[in-house]
Residue frames relative to the residue before (quaternion, step in Angstrom):
aa qw qx qy qz dx dy dz
M 1.0000 0.0000 0.0000 0.0000 0.00 0.00 0.00
R 0.6627 0.4933 -0.3091 0.4711 3.58 0.96 -0.86
E 0.6305 0.5410 -0.3212 0.4546 3.56 1.05 -0.83
I 0.6825 0.4878 -0.2971 0.4560 3.58 0.80 -0.99
A 0.6277 0.5278 -0.3358 0.4634 3.58 0.99 -0.77
A 0.6569 0.5069 -0.3107 0.4636 3.60 0.97 -0.84
W 0.6133 0.5369 -0.3461 0.4645 3.62 1.03 -0.77
C 0.6782 0.4991 -0.2918 0.4537 3.58 0.84 -1.00
D 0.6348 0.5292 -0.3154 0.4663 3.55 1.03 -0.79
D 0.6683 0.5186 -0.2948 0.4445 3.59 0.90 -0.96
F 0.7401 0.4019 -0.2260 0.4895 3.59 1.04 -0.75
G 0.5815 -0.6609 0.3473 0.3232 3.58 1.24 0.31
L 0.3337 0.7124 -0.5491 0.2822 3.60 1.09 0.48
E 0.5243 -0.6774 0.4238 0.2945 3.55 -1.07 0.74
G 0.8246 -0.0192 0.0577 0.5624 3.59 0.93 -0.84
I 0.2359 -0.7397 0.6087 0.1633 3.56 -1.36 -0.02
L 0.4212 -0.7162 0.5079 0.2271 3.55 -0.86 1.07
V 0.1178 -0.7568 0.6407 0.0545 3.57 -0.99 0.94
Y 0.3333 -0.7960 0.4795 0.1590 3.54 -0.36 1.32
T 0.0755 -0.7617 0.6332 0.1149 3.52 -1.40 0.11
D 0.3168 0.6814 -0.6428 0.1490 3.52 -1.24 0.74
N 0.7390 -0.4464 0.2658 0.4289 3.58 -1.25 0.17
G 0.7274 0.4509 -0.2454 0.4555 3.60 1.13 -0.50
L 0.6612 0.5079 -0.3002 0.4634 3.60 1.26 0.12
M 0.6322 -0.5064 0.4159 0.4135 3.55 -1.30 0.22
D 0.6449 -0.5253 0.3830 0.4018 3.56 -1.23 0.40
P 0.4470 -0.7366 0.4317 0.2669 3.62 -0.62 1.05
W 0.6355 0.5417 -0.3441 0.4293 3.61 1.05 -0.61
L 0.6526 0.4800 -0.3147 0.4946 3.58 1.02 -0.74
V 0.6148 0.5209 -0.3437 0.4822 3.58 1.07 -0.70
A 0.6435 0.5335 -0.3301 0.4385 3.63 0.92 -0.86
T 0.6419 0.5011 -0.3439 0.4675 3.60 0.99 -0.71
E 0.6336 0.5117 -0.3418 0.4689 3.63 1.04 -0.62
V 0.5944 0.5489 -0.3560 0.4676 3.58 1.07 -0.70
I 0.6693 0.4949 -0.2999 0.4660 3.59 0.89 -0.94
R 0.6629 0.5030 -0.3119 0.4585 3.61 0.93 -0.81
S 0.7159 0.4712 -0.2392 0.4563 3.58 1.10 -0.73
T 0.7605 0.3413 -0.1604 0.5286 3.61 1.26 -0.22
R 0.4914 -0.6677 0.4805 0.2861 3.50 -1.34 0.22
R 0.8420 0.0621 -0.0025 0.5358 3.60 0.98 -0.82
L 0.4645 0.7098 -0.4311 0.3074 3.59 1.25 -0.30
M 0.2492 -0.7894 0.5486 0.1170 3.58 -0.85 1.00
P 0.3810 -0.7188 0.5284 0.2426 3.62 -0.67 1.01
L 0.2102 -0.7100 0.6588 0.1331 3.55 -1.11 0.83
V 0.1152 -0.8563 0.5031 0.0190 3.56 0.09 1.33
A 0.3537 -0.7215 0.5554 0.2140 3.57 -0.79 1.04
V 0.1133 -0.8042 0.5835 0.0038 3.57 -0.78 1.11
Q 0.0875 -0.7904 0.6063 0.0057 3.58 -0.65 1.16
P 0.4425 -0.7320 0.4475 0.2608 3.64 -0.51 1.12
A 0.5959 0.5853 -0.3654 0.4108 3.59 1.14 -0.54
Y 0.6888 0.5235 -0.2774 0.4179 3.59 1.16 -0.52
L 0.8364 0.0834 0.0342 0.5406 3.58 0.90 -0.95
H 0.5067 -0.5956 0.5233 0.3387 3.55 -1.20 0.58
P 0.5823 -0.6071 0.3960 0.3680 3.64 -0.99 0.69
Y 0.5892 0.5675 -0.3750 0.4360 3.62 1.09 -0.53
S 0.6420 0.5201 -0.3270 0.4587 3.59 1.03 -0.79
V 0.6347 0.5222 -0.3263 0.4668 3.58 1.03 -0.79
A 0.6624 0.4953 -0.3039 0.4728 3.60 0.88 -0.93
K 0.6436 0.5336 -0.3202 0.4455 3.59 0.98 -0.82
M 0.6664 0.4930 -0.3050 0.4689 3.59 0.98 -0.80
I 0.6353 0.5228 -0.3347 0.4594 3.57 0.98 -0.79
S 0.6953 0.4643 -0.2877 0.4672 3.59 0.84 -0.92
T 0.6338 0.5251 -0.3316 0.4611 3.61 1.05 -0.67
I 0.6457 0.5042 -0.3136 0.4801 3.58 0.94 -0.87
G 0.6369 0.5245 -0.3219 0.4644 3.59 1.04 -0.81
A 0.6832 0.4940 -0.2883 0.4539 3.57 0.93 -0.91
L 0.7155 0.4679 -0.2518 0.4536 3.57 0.96 -0.86
N 0.8263 0.2547 -0.0735 0.4970 3.55 1.01 -0.89
G 0.3395 -0.7531 0.5004 0.2591 3.60 1.19 -0.34
R 0.5320 0.6318 -0.3892 0.4079 3.58 1.17 0.57
R 0.3897 -0.7107 0.5442 0.2164 3.53 -1.11 0.83
L 0.2323 -0.7529 0.6021 0.1296 3.55 -1.22 0.65
F 0.2353 -0.6818 0.6511 0.2363 3.49 -1.44 0.09
L 0.2611 -0.7571 0.5809 0.1457 3.56 -1.19 0.61
S 0.1657 -0.7417 0.6427 0.0967 3.56 -0.92 0.99
M 0.1801 -0.8274 0.5249 0.0867 3.56 -0.09 1.29
V 0.1661 -0.8264 0.5379 0.0099 3.52 -0.49 1.33
A 0.1918 -0.7920 0.5692 0.1095 3.59 -0.64 1.08
G 0.7814 0.3354 -0.1571 0.5022 3.57 1.08 -0.74
G 0.0449 0.7669 -0.6401 0.0083 3.51 -0.71 -1.12
F 0.7256 -0.3758 0.2996 0.4925 3.56 -1.13 -0.53
K 0.4962 -0.6995 0.4285 0.2844 3.57 -0.69 1.13
L 0.6622 0.5050 -0.3192 0.4524 3.60 0.98 -0.80
D 0.5672 0.5736 -0.3818 0.4511 3.60 1.16 -0.52
L 0.6801 0.4857 -0.2862 0.4687 3.57 0.92 -0.95
E 0.6655 0.5038 -0.3137 0.4525 3.57 0.92 -0.88
A 0.5960 0.5629 -0.3589 0.4461 3.61 1.13 -0.61
L 0.7009 0.4174 -0.2367 0.5277 3.56 1.25 -0.55
D 0.4722 -0.6954 0.4036 0.3613 3.56 1.37 0.25
D 0.4511 0.6382 -0.4775 0.4016 3.56 1.07 0.84
H 0.0121 0.8213 -0.5657 0.0722 3.57 -0.34 1.30
T 0.2694 0.7950 -0.5021 0.2082 3.57 1.21 0.50
P 0.4775 -0.6818 0.4635 0.3037 3.64 -0.80 0.92
H 0.7246 -0.4864 0.2899 0.3929 3.57 -1.25 0.64
D 0.7459 0.4029 -0.2538 0.4657 3.63 0.54 -1.08
K 0.6232 0.5398 -0.3421 0.4507 3.58 1.06 -0.67
R 0.5960 0.5552 -0.3722 0.4449 3.62 1.09 -0.59
Y 0.6446 0.4983 -0.3410 0.4690 3.61 1.04 -0.57
E 0.5867 0.5382 -0.3738 0.4758 3.62 1.11 -0.53
R 0.6455 0.5040 -0.3090 0.4835 3.56 1.00 -0.82
L 0.6432 0.5418 -0.3253 0.4322 3.58 0.97 -0.86
I 0.6271 0.5316 -0.3384 0.4578 3.59 1.00 -0.77
E 0.6729 0.4883 -0.2946 0.4711 3.58 0.86 -0.94
Y 0.6498 0.5357 -0.2991 0.4488 3.56 0.98 -0.92
T 0.6985 0.4727 -0.2721 0.4632 3.57 0.78 -1.06
T 0.6340 0.5328 -0.3352 0.4492 3.59 0.96 -0.83
L 0.6602 0.5013 -0.3139 0.4630 3.58 0.95 -0.82
V 0.6267 0.5295 -0.3391 0.4603 3.61 0.98 -0.80
L 0.6987 0.4766 -0.2759 0.4567 3.60 0.83 -0.98
D 0.6330 0.5241 -0.3345 0.4612 3.60 1.00 -0.77
L 0.6458 0.5087 -0.3241 0.4682 3.60 0.98 -0.78
L 0.6734 0.5084 -0.2998 0.4452 3.59 0.98 -0.86
K 0.6101 0.5558 -0.3541 0.4399 3.59 1.18 -0.41
G 0.5491 -0.6709 0.3600 0.3446 3.58 1.29 -0.05
Q 0.5529 0.6211 -0.4005 0.3849 3.57 1.22 0.06
A 0.4998 -0.5936 0.5200 0.3570 3.57 -1.24 0.41
V 0.1779 -0.8246 0.5352 0.0446 3.55 -0.65 1.12
T 0.0044 0.7407 -0.6718 0.0016 3.52 -1.04 0.93
R 0.1311 0.8010 -0.5706 0.1252 3.56 -0.70 1.03
E 0.1384 -0.7472 0.6473 0.0604 3.53 -1.07 0.89
G 0.0818 0.8400 -0.5266 0.1017 3.57 0.31 1.30
E 0.6793 -0.4611 0.3637 0.4400 3.54 -1.30 -0.05
W 0.7898 0.3230 -0.1343 0.5038 3.55 1.07 -0.83
Y 0.8095 0.1501 -0.0331 0.5666 3.59 1.03 -0.81
R 0.0707 -0.7800 0.6217 0.0068 3.52 -1.06 0.90
V 0.0946 0.7814 -0.6100 0.0911 3.57 -0.77 1.05
T 0.1865 -0.7880 0.5803 0.0872 3.57 -1.16 0.62
N 0.8489 -0.1114 0.0380 0.5153 3.55 -0.71 1.16
L 0.2792 0.7869 -0.4947 0.2412 3.57 1.01 0.89
R 0.0177 -0.8082 0.5878 -0.0315 3.56 -0.73 1.07
L 0.4000 -0.7459 0.4970 0.1911 3.54 -1.04 0.87
A 0.0470 0.7608 -0.6470 0.0169 3.56 -1.11 0.76
P 0.5135 -0.2264 -0.8240 0.0774 1.57 -1.84 1.70
P 0.5557 -0.6008 0.4369 0.3733 3.60 -1.14 0.53
L 0.3973 -0.7086 0.5354 0.2311 3.58 -1.19 0.61
P 0.4526 -0.6695 0.5046 0.3037 3.63 -0.79 0.91
P 0.5901 -0.6244 0.3724 0.3511 3.62 -0.89 0.86
E 0.6567 0.5224 -0.3293 0.4329 3.62 1.01 -0.71
L 0.6827 0.4591 -0.2901 0.4889 3.61 1.24 -0.24
M 0.3260 0.7382 -0.5248 0.2709 3.63 1.18 0.29
P 0.4416 -0.7295 0.4516 0.2623 3.60 -0.79 0.99
G 0.4183 -0.6290 0.5838 0.2974 3.51 -1.31 0.47
V 0.2653 -0.7847 0.5460 0.1256 3.58 -1.09 0.69
F 0.1196 -0.7655 0.6310 0.0397 3.56 -0.97 1.00
V 0.0202 -0.7728 0.6344 0.0042 3.59 -1.12 0.73
S 0.5190 -0.6167 0.4838 0.3411 3.59 -1.04 0.69
G 0.1407 -0.8156 0.5591 0.0494 3.56 -0.85 1.00
S 0.3707 0.7650 -0.4612 0.2542 3.59 1.18 0.48
S 0.7401 0.3233 -0.2057 0.5527 3.60 1.10 -0.56
P 0.6407 -0.5093 0.3895 0.4223 3.63 -1.19 0.37
A 0.6632 0.5032 -0.3214 0.4513 3.60 0.95 -0.83
G 0.6553 0.5110 -0.3115 0.4608 3.58 1.01 -0.78
L 0.6613 0.5013 -0.3063 0.4664 3.56 0.98 -0.85
D 0.6203 0.5284 -0.3362 0.4723 3.57 1.06 -0.70
A 0.6389 0.5170 -0.3248 0.4680 3.60 1.01 -0.78
A 0.6389 0.5162 -0.3308 0.4647 3.60 0.99 -0.80
R 0.6394 0.5233 -0.3241 0.4608 3.59 1.00 -0.78
R 0.7125 0.4728 -0.2644 0.4459 3.56 0.80 -1.02
L 0.7158 0.4099 -0.2452 0.5094 3.59 1.13 -0.64
K 0.3149 -0.7343 0.5142 0.3120 3.60 1.32 -0.31
A 0.3340 0.7447 -0.4937 0.3003 3.57 1.03 0.93
L 0.5454 -0.5735 0.4798 0.3787 3.54 -1.25 0.29
A 0.2729 -0.7794 0.5482 0.1326 3.60 -0.69 1.13
V 0.1651 -0.7993 0.5764 0.0407 3.56 -0.70 1.18
Q 0.0666 -0.7935 0.6040 0.0336 3.57 -0.96 0.89
Y 0.3667 -0.6277 0.6303 0.2725 3.51 -1.37 0.45
P 0.2539 -0.8807 0.3714 0.1481 3.51 0.13 1.32
Q 0.4606 -0.5811 0.5936 0.3128 3.45 -1.43 0.39
P 0.6843 -0.4102 0.3452 0.4942 3.63 -1.23 -0.01
P 0.6541 -0.5726 0.3161 0.3800 3.61 -0.97 0.81
G 0.6671 0.5252 -0.3050 0.4314 3.60 0.98 -0.76
K 0.7183 0.4207 -0.2390 0.5000 3.56 1.24 -0.42
M 0.5411 0.6358 -0.3967 0.3817 3.59 1.27 -0.11
A 0.4151 -0.6709 0.5536 0.2667 3.53 -1.04 0.86
P 0.6195 -0.5247 0.4000 0.4254 3.63 -1.14 0.41
A 0.5833 -0.5901 0.4254 0.3613 3.57 -1.10 0.67
P 0.5405 -0.6077 0.4629 0.3525 3.59 -1.09 0.64
T 0.3037 -0.7735 0.5341 0.1557 3.57 -1.02 0.78
D 0.6797 0.4884 -0.2873 0.4658 3.60 1.25 -0.11
T 0.5517 0.5365 -0.4273 0.4746 3.58 1.18 0.61
G 0.6421 -0.5197 0.3881 0.4087 3.57 -1.29 -0.19
G 0.7644 -0.2139 0.1311 0.5939 3.57 1.23 0.49
A 0.2289 -0.7648 0.5846 0.1445 3.57 -1.30 0.12
G 0.0019 -0.8123 0.5823 -0.0326 3.54 -1.06 0.76
I 0.3000 -0.7286 0.5849 0.1925 3.54 -1.36 0.15
R 0.2867 -0.7090 0.6188 0.1794 3.53 -1.30 0.56
I 0.2265 0.7910 -0.5202 0.2290 3.58 -0.39 1.21
G 0.3364 -0.6971 0.5863 0.2389 3.55 -1.27 0.42
I 0.1475 -0.7713 0.6140 0.0795 3.56 -1.17 0.65
L 0.0470 0.7712 -0.6331 0.0478 3.55 -0.91 0.98
A 0.1815 0.8079 -0.5305 0.1812 3.58 -0.21 1.25
R 0.0532 -0.7593 0.6477 0.0338 3.51 -1.27 0.61
S 0.6752 -0.4716 0.3531 0.4439 3.60 -1.25 0.09
D 0.7549 0.2783 -0.1581 0.5724 3.58 1.19 -0.55
S 0.4843 -0.7046 0.4418 0.2717 3.59 -0.75 1.08
A 0.6505 0.5243 -0.3288 0.4402 3.60 0.90 -0.89
L 0.6383 0.5168 -0.3232 0.4701 3.58 1.02 -0.76
A 0.6396 0.5299 -0.3275 0.4504 3.60 0.94 -0.87
W 0.6844 0.4778 -0.2890 0.4688 3.59 0.90 -0.93
R 0.6277 0.5285 -0.3490 0.4526 3.60 1.01 -0.68
I 0.6534 0.4960 -0.3091 0.4811 3.59 0.96 -0.86
A 0.6433 0.5419 -0.3199 0.4362 3.57 0.95 -0.89
R 0.7013 0.4602 -0.2761 0.4692 3.60 0.90 -0.92
E 0.6245 0.5135 -0.3421 0.4788 3.58 1.13 -0.53
R 0.6790 0.4895 -0.2882 0.4652 3.57 1.01 -0.80
F 0.7880 0.1811 -0.0763 0.5835 3.57 1.06 -0.77
P 0.0217 -0.8461 0.5326 -0.0076 3.62 0.38 1.18
E 0.6538 -0.4508 0.4071 0.4512 3.57 -1.30 0.13
D 0.0261 0.8012 -0.5939 0.0675 3.57 -0.90 0.93
R 0.2873 -0.7966 0.5064 0.1628 3.57 -0.12 1.27
R 0.6291 0.5339 -0.3371 0.4534 3.58 1.01 -0.75
G 0.6566 0.5081 -0.2998 0.4699 3.56 1.04 -0.82
Q 0.6187 0.5445 -0.3417 0.4516 3.57 1.06 -0.74
I 0.6582 0.5020 -0.3062 0.4701 3.57 0.97 -0.87
T 0.6369 0.5269 -0.3245 0.4598 3.59 1.00 -0.83
H 0.6332 0.5310 -0.3159 0.4661 3.55 1.05 -0.85
Q 0.6664 0.5029 -0.3023 0.4601 3.58 0.95 -0.88
L 0.6460 0.5086 -0.3156 0.4737 3.57 1.04 -0.77
A 0.6320 0.5361 -0.3236 0.4567 3.58 1.03 -0.83
M 0.6348 0.5482 -0.3264 0.4358 3.57 1.06 -0.79
K 0.6499 0.5425 -0.3142 0.4297 3.59 1.12 -0.62
V 0.7751 0.3438 -0.1759 0.5001 3.57 1.14 -0.56
T 0.5881 0.5882 -0.3846 0.4003 3.61 1.22 -0.05
D 0.1630 -0.7399 0.6322 0.1621 3.57 -1.24 0.43
S 0.3580 0.7510 -0.4735 0.2891 3.57 1.28 0.45
S 0.4417 -0.7101 0.4863 0.2532 3.59 -0.75 1.04
W 0.6895 0.4823 -0.3055 0.4457 3.59 0.84 -0.94
H 0.6069 0.5602 -0.3545 0.4383 3.59 1.06 -0.75
R 0.6914 0.4712 -0.2777 0.4721 3.58 0.90 -0.94
Q 0.6252 0.5481 -0.3445 0.4358 3.59 0.98 -0.82
L 0.6853 0.4774 -0.2891 0.4678 3.57 0.87 -0.95
S 0.6478 0.5248 -0.3258 0.4459 3.58 0.97 -0.83
E 0.6496 0.5046 -0.3235 0.4677 3.60 0.98 -0.76
M 0.6413 0.5129 -0.3326 0.4638 3.60 1.02 -0.72
G 0.6494 0.5486 -0.3135 0.4232 3.56 1.06 -0.75
E 0.5797 0.5932 -0.3722 0.4165 3.58 1.23 -0.32
K 0.6704 0.4737 -0.2964 0.4881 3.60 1.24 -0.32
E 0.4794 -0.6843 0.4727 0.2801 3.57 -0.95 0.91
P 0.3410 -0.7524 0.5189 0.2198 3.65 -0.65 1.01
A 0.5839 -0.5460 0.4600 0.3864 3.56 -1.28 0.38
P 0.6317 -0.5787 0.3557 0.3737 3.63 -1.09 0.70
D 0.7694 0.3609 -0.1987 0.4882 3.60 0.98 -0.74
D 0.4200 0.7228 -0.4520 0.3110 3.58 1.30 0.26
P 0.3328 -0.7616 0.5161 0.2070 3.66 -0.69 1.00
Y 0.5701 0.5940 -0.3824 0.4194 3.60 1.25 -0.37
W 0.0197 -0.8409 0.5299 -0.1080 3.55 -0.43 1.33
L 0.1353 -0.8127 0.5650 0.0441 3.58 -0.67 1.15
H 0.3563 0.7792 -0.4667 0.2194 3.61 1.26 -0.07
P 0.6840 0.4723 -0.3342 0.4443 3.71 0.71 -0.85
F 0.6246 0.5331 -0.3315 0.4646 3.58 1.07 -0.69
E 0.6879 0.4893 -0.2744 0.4605 3.57 0.97 -0.89
Q 0.6713 0.4572 -0.2915 0.5053 3.60 1.23 -0.42
Y 0.4273 -0.7126 0.4409 0.3395 3.60 1.31 0.06
Q 0.4226 0.7059 -0.4553 0.3404 3.57 1.12 0.76
T 0.7752 -0.0258 -0.0143 0.6311 3.58 1.24 -0.28
F 0.4226 -0.7396 0.4836 0.2014 3.56 -1.28 0.27
C 0.6933 0.3886 -0.3110 0.5211 3.56 0.94 0.86
P 0.5676 -0.5585 0.4530 0.4009 3.61 -1.22 0.27
Y 0.2751 -0.7301 0.5969 0.1870 3.53 -1.35 0.30
L 0.2214 -0.7012 0.6524 0.1836 3.51 -1.34 0.42
V 0.0186 -0.8207 0.5680 -0.0586 3.58 -0.63 1.17
G 0.4792 0.6576 -0.4970 0.3015 3.57 -1.03 0.83
D 0.6973 -0.4082 0.3341 0.4854 3.56 -1.22 -0.43
Y 0.7369 -0.4531 0.2748 0.4196 3.54 -1.26 0.47
D 0.7204 0.4715 -0.2682 0.4321 3.57 0.71 -1.10
R 0.6671 0.5035 -0.3131 0.4511 3.59 0.95 -0.85
V 0.6777 0.4655 -0.2947 0.4870 3.59 0.91 -0.85
A 0.6262 0.5421 -0.3366 0.4481 3.60 1.00 -0.81
L 0.6159 0.5494 -0.3398 0.4509 3.59 1.06 -0.75
E 0.6649 0.4902 -0.3020 0.4759 3.59 0.98 -0.84
V 0.6482 0.4990 -0.3256 0.4742 3.60 0.93 -0.86
A 0.6318 0.5389 -0.3367 0.4440 3.63 0.97 -0.80
R 0.6245 0.5350 -0.3479 0.4501 3.60 1.05 -0.68
Y 0.6264 0.5045 -0.3351 0.4908 3.60 1.07 -0.68
L 0.6462 0.5242 -0.3234 0.4507 3.59 0.93 -0.89
R 0.6658 0.5099 -0.3023 0.4532 3.58 0.91 -0.92
A 0.6668 0.4973 -0.2908 0.4728 3.58 1.15 -0.68
G 0.6415 -0.5761 0.3045 0.4047 3.59 1.30 0.04
Y 0.5549 0.5871 -0.4025 0.4306 3.58 1.27 0.09
D 0.0206 0.8783 -0.4727 0.0690 3.55 0.25 1.31
T 0.6606 0.4067 -0.3217 0.5429 3.59 1.28 0.24
I 0.1056 -0.7946 0.5971 0.0308 3.58 -0.86 0.99
I 0.1375 -0.7414 0.6517 0.0823 3.57 -0.87 1.01
L 0.2477 -0.8148 0.5136 0.1049 3.57 -0.38 1.27
D 0.5395 -0.5631 0.4970 0.3805 3.52 -1.29 0.35
V 0.6859 -0.4878 0.3337 0.4245 3.59 -1.23 0.37
P 0.3800 -0.7385 0.5040 0.2370 3.64 -0.70 1.00
A 0.4621 -0.7015 0.4790 0.2549 3.55 -1.08 0.81
S 0.7950 -0.0202 0.0647 0.6028 3.58 1.19 -0.56
P 0.6483 -0.4822 0.3884 0.4432 3.60 -1.23 0.15
E 0.6264 0.5485 -0.3392 0.4378 3.59 1.06 -0.77
E 0.6156 0.5456 -0.3525 0.4461 3.59 1.08 -0.67
I 0.6293 0.5104 -0.3399 0.4775 3.59 1.02 -0.68
Q 0.6284 0.5371 -0.3337 0.4530 3.58 1.03 -0.74
H 0.6505 0.4980 -0.3147 0.4794 3.59 0.96 -0.83
T 0.6531 0.5066 -0.3109 0.4692 3.59 0.97 -0.84
S 0.6336 0.5392 -0.3282 0.4472 3.58 1.00 -0.80
E 0.6087 0.5414 -0.3385 0.4709 3.57 1.12 -0.69
V 0.6434 0.5133 -0.3146 0.4728 3.59 0.98 -0.86
V 0.6941 0.4813 -0.2957 0.4463 3.60 0.78 -0.98
A 0.6178 0.5401 -0.3463 0.4546 3.61 1.02 -0.73
R 0.6796 0.4710 -0.2924 0.4804 3.57 0.94 -0.89
A 0.6386 0.5340 -0.3285 0.4463 3.57 1.01 -0.79
R 0.6346 0.5232 -0.3381 0.4573 3.60 0.99 -0.75
T 0.6409 0.5256 -0.3143 0.4629 3.57 1.02 -0.81
L 0.6658 0.4950 -0.2937 0.4749 3.56 0.98 -0.88
A 0.6622 0.5101 -0.3104 0.4527 3.59 0.94 -0.89
A 0.6561 0.5108 -0.3097 0.4613 3.57 1.01 -0.79
A 0.6640 0.5065 -0.2987 0.4618 3.55 1.08 -0.73
């Protein structure tokens, strides 16, 4: 984790996603390690309301700001694995979790603004609550929310958060929403100067895995995640032979996003189509090496040129 954060920092990426679920290390402690291992990289910390009171989240953000002078981003998570939530006795329905997320995030941001907060909400009640240490305004966190479901997109609009989607192929994607705090996609990129080489590396990195396929099928039976179902339904259709959009790693339970695979120009063309549609933030899958980030950077540079033209 420290190595990957250092690679991302060296290549000038803006931030790094820090996941959260019942089977992972605490994201806030991981985020502090990211900060210690880098010079400017900003952790994008996944925040699940079932885990922490909003005051605790605001307190950690302000403390990290005071100790390190570093800004964070927040990936506000309404869902996750359904069994994880049930293990915590959280049986809140899908859309209702987004209502809770709006109230939760608003309370965190109000506390970070330094004001005394009194609120009698459906989910959280506080009286004259003030945060210390105060957070400098320039360190206010950016907020990301999943925009794959109607409830998630509505939450992004109401919070003016950046709406993130697990994208369909570029030709099938609707234009990005213009009434949120921005729009982005979560995707993997594997490109080389030669398409055949890129596909060979991709198939070696993500081989057929019957055990993973079964795990994926079992996960589908217990998830209420909109993006998970959308990707699974797309994977049931046979892709064209020259299509760079690849769901195989997702279907093998080896990663949780689509991939774009091919030569630099072909993949850059697909990325440019997302950029033209208004999706100007890309959250990449975990890089396999520093060289992989370099190859991806080449794709993104070419895509920006194509999108601008």
